[in-house]
C-alpha positions as CSV (number, residue, x, y, z in Angstrom):
1,X,286.5,152.6,207.0
2,X,286.0,155.6,209.2
3,X,287.8,158.9,208.8
4,X,289.7,158.2,212.0
5,X,290.9,154.8,210.6
6,X,291.9,156.3,207.3
7,X,294.0,159.1,208.7
8,X,296.8,158.8,211.3
9,X,298.0,162.4,211.5
10,X,301.8,162.8,212.2
11,X,303.0,164.3,215.4
12,X,303.2,168.0,215.9
13,X,306.5,169.7,215.2
14,X,308.8,170.0,218.3
15,X,308.8,173.8,218.1
16,X,305.0,174.0,218.4
17,X,305.0,171.4,221.2
18,X,307.4,173.7,223.1
19,X,305.3,176.8,222.7
20,X,303.0,178.3,225.4
21,X,299.4,179.0,224.5
22,X,300.0,182.8,224.5
23,X,302.9,182.3,222.1
24,X,300.8,180.2,219.8
25,X,298.0,182.7,219.9
26,X,300.4,185.5,219.0
27,X,301.8,183.5,216.1
28,X,298.4,182.7,214.7
29,X,297.5,186.4,214.8
30,X,300.8,187.3,213.0
31,X,300.2,184.7,210.3
32,X,296.6,185.9,209.7
33,X,297.8,189.4,209.2
34,X,300.6,188.2,206.9
35,X,298.3,186.1,204.7
36,X,295.5,188.7,204.7
37,X,292.8,188.1,202.1
38,X,294.6,184.9,200.9
39,X,293.2,183.2,204.0
40,X,289.7,182.4,205.1
41,X,288.9,180.5,208.3
42,X,285.4,179.4,209.0
43,X,284.7,177.9,212.4
44,X,281.8,175.7,213.6
45,X,280.0,176.7,216.8
46,X,281.2,173.5,218.5
47,X,284.9,174.4,218.3
48,X,287.0,175.1,221.3
49,X,287.3,178.7,222.5
50,X,291.1,178.6,221.7
51,X,290.2,178.0,218.1
52,X,286.9,179.8,217.5
53,X,288.5,183.1,218.6
54,X,290.4,183.2,215.3
55,X,287.4,182.3,213.0
56,X,286.6,184.8,210.2
57,X,283.0,183.4,210.2
58,X,281.3,181.4,212.9
59,X,278.1,179.4,212.3
60,X,276.3,176.2,212.1
61,X,276.5,173.8,209.1
62,X,274.0,175.8,206.9
63,X,275.6,179.1,207.6
64,X,279.1,177.8,206.8
65,X,277.9,176.0,203.7
66,X,276.5,179.3,202.4
67,X,279.6,181.3,203.5
68,X,281.8,178.8,201.8
69,X,279.8,179.0,198.5
70,X,280.0,182.8,198.6
71,X,283.7,183.2,199.2
72,X,285.5,183.0,195.9
73,X,288.6,185.1,196.8
74,X,290.6,183.3,199.5
75,X,293.4,181.2,198.2
76,X,293.4,179.0,201.3
77,X,290.3,177.9,203.3
78,X,291.4,176.5,206.7
79,X,288.3,174.9,208.0
80,X,287.9,174.7,211.8
81,X,285.3,171.9,211.9
82,X,285.2,168.2,211.0
83,X,286.0,166.3,207.8
84,X,282.6,166.3,206.1
85,X,282.4,170.1,206.5
86,X,285.8,170.5,204.9
87,X,284.7,168.2,202.1
88,X,281.7,170.4,201.6
89,X,283.9,173.5,201.5
90,X,286.1,171.9,198.8
91,X,283.0,170.9,196.8
92,X,281.7,174.4,196.8
93,X,285.1,176.1,196.3
94,X,286.8,177.4,193.1
95,X,289.6,175.5,191.4
96,X,292.2,178.1,192.6
97,X,291.2,177.5,196.3
98,X,292.8,175.0,198.6
99,X,290.9,173.6,201.6
100,X,292.8,172.5,204.6
101,X,291.7,170.7,207.8
102,X,294.0,171.3,210.7
103,X,293.8,167.7,211.9
104,X,292.6,164.9,209.6
105,X,291.4,162.9,212.6
106,X,288.6,165.3,213.1
107,X,285.8,163.1,211.8
108,X,282.1,162.6,212.6
109,X,280.8,159.3,214.1
110,X,277.4,160.1,212.6
111,X,278.8,160.5,209.1
112,X,280.6,157.2,209.5
113,X,277.3,155.4,210.1
114,X,276.4,155.6,206.4
115,X,278.9,154.5,203.8
116,X,278.3,154.4,200.0
117,X,278.4,150.6,199.8
118,X,275.7,150.3,202.4
119,X,273.6,152.9,200.7
120,X,273.9,151.4,197.2
121,X,272.8,148.0,198.6
122,X,269.9,149.6,200.6
123,X,268.8,151.6,197.5
124,X,268.6,148.5,195.4
125,X,266.4,146.7,198.0
126,X,264.2,149.7,198.6
127,X,263.6,150.1,194.9
128,X,262.5,146.5,194.7
129,X,260.1,147.2,197.6
130,X,258.8,150.7,196.8
131,X,259.8,151.2,193.1
132,X,260.5,154.7,191.9
133,X,258.7,156.5,194.8
134,X,261.7,157.6,196.9
135,X,263.7,160.8,197.1
136,X,267.0,160.5,199.0
137,X,267.9,163.3,201.4
138,X,271.1,163.4,203.3
139,X,272.0,165.5,206.3
140,X,275.2,167.5,205.5
141,X,276.8,165.4,208.3
142,X,277.6,162.8,205.7
143,X,280.5,161.9,203.3
144,X,280.9,163.5,199.9
145,X,280.1,160.1,198.4
146,X,276.7,160.0,200.1
147,X,276.0,163.6,198.9
148,X,276.9,162.6,195.4
149,X,274.6,159.6,195.5
150,X,271.7,162.0,196.5
151,X,272.7,164.3,193.7
152,X,272.5,161.7,191.0
153,X,269.3,160.2,192.3
154,X,267.3,163.4,192.3
155,X,267.8,164.1,196.0
156,X,269.5,166.8,198.0
157,X,271.3,167.7,201.2
158,X,269.9,169.5,204.2
159,X,270.8,170.9,207.6
160,X,268.9,171.0,210.9
161,X,268.1,174.7,210.0
162,X,266.3,173.9,206.8
163,X,265.2,170.2,207.3
164,X,261.5,171.0,207.2
165,X,261.9,173.0,204.0
166,X,263.8,170.2,202.3
167,X,261.3,167.6,203.4
168,X,258.6,169.7,201.9
169,X,260.7,170.0,198.7
170,X,261.2,166.2,198.5
171,X,257.5,165.4,199.2
172,X,256.5,167.6,196.2
173,X,258.5,165.3,194.0
174,X,257.8,161.8,195.3
175,X,255.7,160.2,198.0
176,X,258.5,158.8,200.1
177,X,261.8,160.0,201.5
178,X,265.0,158.0,202.4
179,X,266.5,160.2,205.2
180,X,270.1,159.6,206.2
181,X,272.2,159.3,208.2
182,X,270.5,160.6,211.4
183,X,267.2,158.9,212.2
184,X,266.4,161.4,215.0
185,X,266.5,164.6,212.9
186,X,264.4,162.9,210.3
187,X,261.8,161.6,212.7
188,X,261.5,164.8,214.7
189,X,261.2,167.0,211.6
190,X,258.6,164.7,209.9
191,X,256.6,164.5,213.1
192,X,256.5,168.2,213.4
193,X,255.1,168.3,209.9
194,X,252.2,166.1,210.8
195,X,253.6,162.7,209.7
196,X,252.6,160.1,212.3
197,X,255.2,157.7,213.7
198,X,253.2,154.9,212.1
199,X,254.2,156.1,208.7
200,X,258.0,156.0,209.5
201,X,260.2,152.9,209.0
202,X,263.8,152.5,210.0
203,X,266.4,151.0,207.6
204,X,269.1,149.0,209.4
205,X,272.3,149.3,207.3
206,X,274.1,146.5,209.2
207,X,271.4,143.9,208.8
208,X,270.3,145.4,205.5
209,X,266.6,145.3,206.3
210,X,263.6,147.5,207.0
211,X,262.3,147.7,210.6
212,X,258.6,148.1,210.2
213,X,255.5,146.1,211.3
214,X,252.7,147.8,209.4
215,X,251.4,148.1,205.9
216,X,254.4,149.1,203.7
217,X,252.1,151.2,201.5
218,X,251.7,153.5,204.5
219,X,255.4,154.2,204.8
220,X,256.4,157.8,203.9
221,X,259.7,158.2,205.8
222,X,262.5,155.7,205.7
223,X,264.9,156.6,208.4
224,X,268.5,155.5,208.2
225,X,269.6,153.9,211.5
226,X,272.2,156.4,212.5
227,X,272.6,159.0,215.2
228,X,274.8,161.7,216.8
229,X,276.9,160.2,219.6
230,X,276.7,163.5,221.5
231,X,273.0,164.3,221.3
232,X,271.9,160.7,222.1
233,X,273.4,161.2,225.5
234,X,270.5,163.5,226.5
235,X,267.9,161.3,228.1
236,X,264.4,161.4,229.6
237,X,266.0,161.0,233.0
238,X,267.8,164.3,232.4
239,X,264.5,165.9,231.5
240,X,262.7,164.5,234.5
241,X,265.4,165.7,236.9
242,X,265.2,169.3,235.5
243,X,261.4,169.3,235.8
244,X,261.7,168.1,239.5
245,X,264.4,170.5,240.5
246,X,263.5,173.6,238.5
247,X,259.9,173.5,237.1
248,X,260.3,177.1,235.7
249,X,263.3,176.2,233.6
250,X,263.1,176.2,229.8
251,X,264.5,173.1,228.2
252,X,265.7,173.6,224.6
253,X,267.4,170.8,222.6
254,X,268.8,170.0,219.2
255,X,266.6,167.9,216.9
256,X,269.3,165.3,216.8
257,X,268.2,164.3,220.3
258,X,265.9,161.3,220.7
259,X,262.2,161.7,219.9
260,X,261.0,161.4,223.5
261,X,263.5,164.0,224.7
262,X,262.5,166.5,222.0
263,X,258.8,166.0,222.8
264,X,259.3,166.5,226.5
265,X,261.3,169.7,225.9
266,X,259.9,173.2,225.6
267,X,261.6,173.9,222.3
268,X,263.9,172.3,219.8
269,X,265.9,173.7,216.9
270,X,269.2,174.0,215.1
271,X,272.3,175.3,216.8
272,X,271.6,178.7,215.3
273,X,268.0,178.6,216.6
274,X,269.2,177.6,220.1
275,X,271.6,180.5,220.2
276,X,269.1,183.0,218.9
277,X,266.4,181.9,221.3
278,X,268.6,182.2,224.3
279,X,270.0,185.6,223.3
280,X,266.5,187.0,222.8
281,X,265.1,185.5,226.1
282,X,264.2,187.7,229.0
283,X,266.8,188.6,231.6
284,X,266.6,186.3,234.6
285,X,265.1,183.4,232.7
286,X,266.6,179.9,233.0
287,X,267.7,177.8,230.0
288,X,268.7,174.1,230.1
289,X,270.3,173.2,226.8
290,X,270.6,169.9,225.1
291,X,273.5,170.3,222.7
292,X,277.3,170.2,222.5
293,X,279.1,171.3,225.6
294,X,281.6,173.8,224.0
295,X,278.6,175.8,222.8
296,X,276.7,175.5,226.1
297,X,279.8,176.8,228.0
298,X,280.1,179.7,225.6
299,X,276.4,180.6,226.1
300,X,277.0,180.4,229.9
301,X,279.9,182.9,229.5
302,X,278.1,185.3,227.1
303,X,274.5,185.3,228.4
304,X,275.3,186.4,231.9
305,X,271.9,188.0,232.5
306,X,270.3,184.5,232.2
307,X,270.9,181.1,233.9
308,X,272.2,178.7,231.3
309,X,273.3,175.1,231.9
310,X,273.6,171.8,230.2
311,X,270.7,169.3,230.2
312,X,273.2,166.6,231.0
313,X,275.6,167.8,233.8
314,X,278.1,165.0,232.9
315,X,278.3,165.9,229.2
316,X,281.6,166.0,227.4
317,X,282.4,168.1,224.3
318,X,282.3,166.4,220.8
319,X,285.6,164.5,220.9
320,X,286.2,164.5,217.2
321,X,285.4,168.2,216.8
322,X,287.8,168.9,219.6
323,X,290.7,167.4,217.7
324,X,291.0,170.8,216.0
325,X,293.0,172.6,218.7
326,X,295.3,175.6,218.8
327,X,298.6,173.7,218.1
328,X,297.1,172.0,215.0
329,X,295.6,175.3,213.8
330,X,299.0,177.0,214.0
331,X,300.7,174.0,212.3
332,X,298.2,174.3,209.4
333,X,298.8,178.0,209.0
334,X,302.6,177.6,209.1
335,X,302.4,175.0,206.4
336,X,300.8,177.6,204.1
337,X,303.7,180.0,204.8
338,X,306.2,177.3,203.9
339,X,304.4,176.7,200.6
340,X,303.8,173.1,201.7
341,X,300.2,173.2,202.8
342,X,299.3,169.9,204.4
343,X,296.1,168.0,205.3
344,X,294.5,169.1,202.1
345,X,290.9,168.0,201.5
346,X,290.3,167.1,197.9
347,X,287.1,165.7,196.5
348,X,287.4,164.1,193.0
349,X,285.8,165.7,190.0
350,X,282.8,163.4,189.5
351,X,281.9,163.4,193.2
352,X,282.2,167.1,193.3
353,X,279.9,167.5,190.4
354,X,277.2,165.2,191.8
355,X,277.5,166.6,195.3
356,X,277.3,170.1,194.0
357,X,273.9,169.2,192.5
358,X,272.6,168.0,195.8
359,X,274.0,171.0,197.7
360,X,272.7,173.5,195.2
361,X,269.2,172.1,195.5
362,X,269.4,172.9,199.2
363,X,271.0,176.3,198.8
364,X,268.3,177.4,196.3
365,X,265.4,176.7,198.6
């Protein structure tokens, strides 16, 4: 069952529904001042401007994981992101800290593409095929249960910022990697490391079978058949159109994009790398960006000495990330003031312990 199916958030209170945006913004500022150091609000780059303006720390998944692990003082962590990010914050938090997600419907379709039952069945079959030669690695865009599985099976988590480092780490331990849940990040990272496509197989969790035509002994990467619904919408047609209309434009995309799109682009990298690359680029240069639209629009507004636009002109923001909006943020903060904090994210003790093992293996690299 997906996060969206599990949680049906109640309606916003009438008094918030009746407020103007400026009234809500004023009230959020007041509550932040009142709570002071008791409150910490991390925000992912993909959040709406109306939310990200209040974040105490802005970053991609790796930055926010590190920030969450380092912050031991705040009593309340109000996470402006999606469900798996808030779970990670709870896993890395102290016992006295409470993690809240402003809207429980803020899930991740990619994370929903791998559940623990599917993984346990897949692992049993893959062990029968490859014996004890596989290290499981999971993208942080996964449930706490998946992270815990990797922790207890000598694996780890990773982000798009450190994917290559973690693949190198895993290959030093065993000869094969099970990479989940995003096949594209796994394929693109491994290929950049010199692993040919012929040595990559795909595991279909629905059919519970391996998609591969060659000699199984040659398989080094086993890619879970999952993807990001946002980044899969960037296509080779988009790339070809840019090349025809503006041959001097630089195309930079996220490695969650499909293999052909990444190969046809000028650069690929994590959200943080995309931002850093464009900020450091020469004035007057043109950048066509293949990633989430809220971030692209923010780069357009901030990098006014360059020409920045989306690789897909018909792109929409990440719909689940955008469930965190100003009214829900205010509602979350008011719940703290009333001593009835709602939408708490709590990971059980065993899952926390095993997930922490997987996360710490990443954070120590």
